[in-house]
PAVONU-26210 format. One record per residue (C-alpha): x, y, z. Coordinates in steps of 0.1 Angstrom, whole numbers, padded with zeros to 4 digits, always signed. Layout:
% PAVONU-26210
XYZ/...
***
This chain:
% PAVONU-26210
+1180+0090-0230/+1182+0082-0269/+1157+0058-0279/+1172+0030-0308/+1153+0018-0332/+1140-0022-0323/+1163-0048-0340/+1149-0073-0367/+1143-0096-0343/+1132-0080-0320/+1103-0066-0340/+1099-0100-0353/+1096-0115-0320/+1068-0089-0310/+1050-0089-0342/+1043-0128-0338/+1027-0127-0302/+0996-0136-0295/+0970-0134-0267/+0949-0160-0250/+0920-0145-0260/+0928-0150-0302/+0919-0187-0296/+0895-0203-0284/+0917-0232-0271/+0938-0209-0253/+0916-0203-0234/+0918-0212-0197/+0888-0222-0172/+0900-0201-0140/+0923-0167-0130/+0949-0164-0111/+0950-0144-0087/+0988-0134-0068/+0987-0101-0043/+1018-0082-0042/+1005-0059-0016/+1029-0066+0014/+1062-0069-0010/+1052-0039-0034/+1027-0018-0015/+1043-0016+0015/+1072+0002+0001/+1049+0030-0010/+1048+0037+0030/+1068+0063+0048/+1077+0049+0074/+1085+0018+0085/+1059-0007+0094/+1066-0032+0120/+1066-0068+0112/+1042-0075+0133/+1019-0057+0118/+1032-0068+0082/+1031-0107+0093/+0992-0098+0106/+0989-0088+0071/+0993-0115+0050/+0977-0138+0082/+0944-0120+0068/+0955-0121+0034/+0956-0162+0035/+0921-0162+0052/+0905-0150+0025/+0915-0179+0002/+0945-0162-0016/+0969-0190-0026/+0999-0166-0037/+1008-0142-0017/+1043-0125-0022/+1056-0107+0005/+1090-0108+0004/+1120-0087-0015/+1158-0089-0016/+1157-0050-0027/+1187-0035-0003/+1178-0017+0028/+1193+0012+0017/+1170+0017-0013/+1136+0008+0000/+1140+0008+0040/+1100-0001+0049/+1108-0038+0034/+1133-0044+0062/
***
């Protein structure tokens, strides 16, 4: 694998990035938490997890007050069989 230098356009884009903490006016008064455990976390399991267990996990997470829970994946089962 060979690394190529960034194009001028890409370099300019990266050098112009700012962060919300750099300007007081851009600071948010809240934090948004997105739970991805049912999607990403379960992919690390060695064996397939029953659907009932996955549903129970999502239900318990929802009871904690999380507003966004990512529980699905469009990965092909050949590559990630745990998400079936």
